[in-house]
C-alpha positions, 0 to 999 in steps of 0.5 A: 477677326471681329469684323468677320464675326460681326458679318457673320452675325449679320447674315445669320440674323438676316436668314433668321428674320427672312425664314427658310430659303423658298423658291417661288419659281413655280406656281400650281394651276390647281388653285383658287381663293379660299374665300367662297362667300360674301356676307352682308350685314347691318350694324344696328349701331351708329357710326361711332358705335359701329367702329368701336365695336368692329374694332375693339370687341369680339365681333369684327368685319373685313369692311364697314360702309359709314352712313351719312354724310360721307359713306366712307368705306373702312377696311378692318381686317385684310381679306387674307385674314378671317374676320368674325362676323358670321358666328354660327352659320351654314350655307348649303351644307358648309358650316363655320363660314368665318373661315371662308367669307368676307364680311361687309357691315353696313351702318344701319339702325335696323328699325324702331318700335312705334305705337303702329308697330316696327318700322324698318330704316332704309339705306340711303342710295348713297350708301348702296352706291358705294356698296355695289362697286365694293362687292363687284371688286370682291366677287371678280377677285375671288371669283364668288358666285351670285348664289354665295352673296348672302345675308347674314340672315340666310346663313343663320335664320334662326338668330339673325334678321339683317340686312333686313327688308329694306336692303335692296337686293334687287339692285344687287341682282340688276348688277348681276351680284345676286341670283334673282328669280324671273318674274314672268316664271314666278307669275306662272308658277304662283297661278299653279300654286294657287290651285294646289299649294304644296304641303309643309315638307315640300317647302322644307325640302326646297328651302334646304335645296336653296341653301338653308339649314332646316330640319325636314320635319314635315311640321310648320315649326317656329324654325321653319317660320324663321327660315321662311321669314328671312327667305320673304324678306329677301325675295318679298319684303312687301310681306314677310309674315312667315306664311306658306303662301303660292307666291313664296312657293313660286319664288322658291320653286323658280330659284331652285329650278335648274 
């Protein structure tokens, strides 16, 4: 009797541990990944501090790419779980992107202030060579479109600048990972816009069409300049002063054209 009771208890505990009986024979055709975006950041910290902050504090990311000498890739949060890397964020009308994105932090000190002005820190090529295969793997598995591989500054232009003007977006574009404007079309449109530059309202409308959360005020206010600066950082890093000029208009027009 005791033996039968023991067997019953073992069976009962096993059933509780495994949960309700679920039949996984059938799989629905109508489904896809919950991950829609990939967001790139710099840490503004060295390797040791980056690991400490991203594992022990309120901010986190799915991956961290270390600096020299090893350029090691750390997985800090499993992709099926939410990491806290995006914060208050928006892209093409979608908000709270932590829930639908994968975040990659890159060890980089951002910039240093000098007597000659701000000097931005470069990304070693070895670091980018580690990053690109990682992005390729993630976007393939989750079917993330190139226009959804983003900078932190894209989704939070009023408070973030990372990964900054030294990040080599063109390398990612050449690898087919991000959207990029055709240079010949940009040159053609630039000539047109140099003859007649659109007004602020046009820029705000196009920036919103591109994906930014931007108020349609018709005025060149600080918030609009902030968006223009991060747009220029990404697509024209040689000059990111927030000025509404013909080249910026041309790049924006090409990127938003069908």
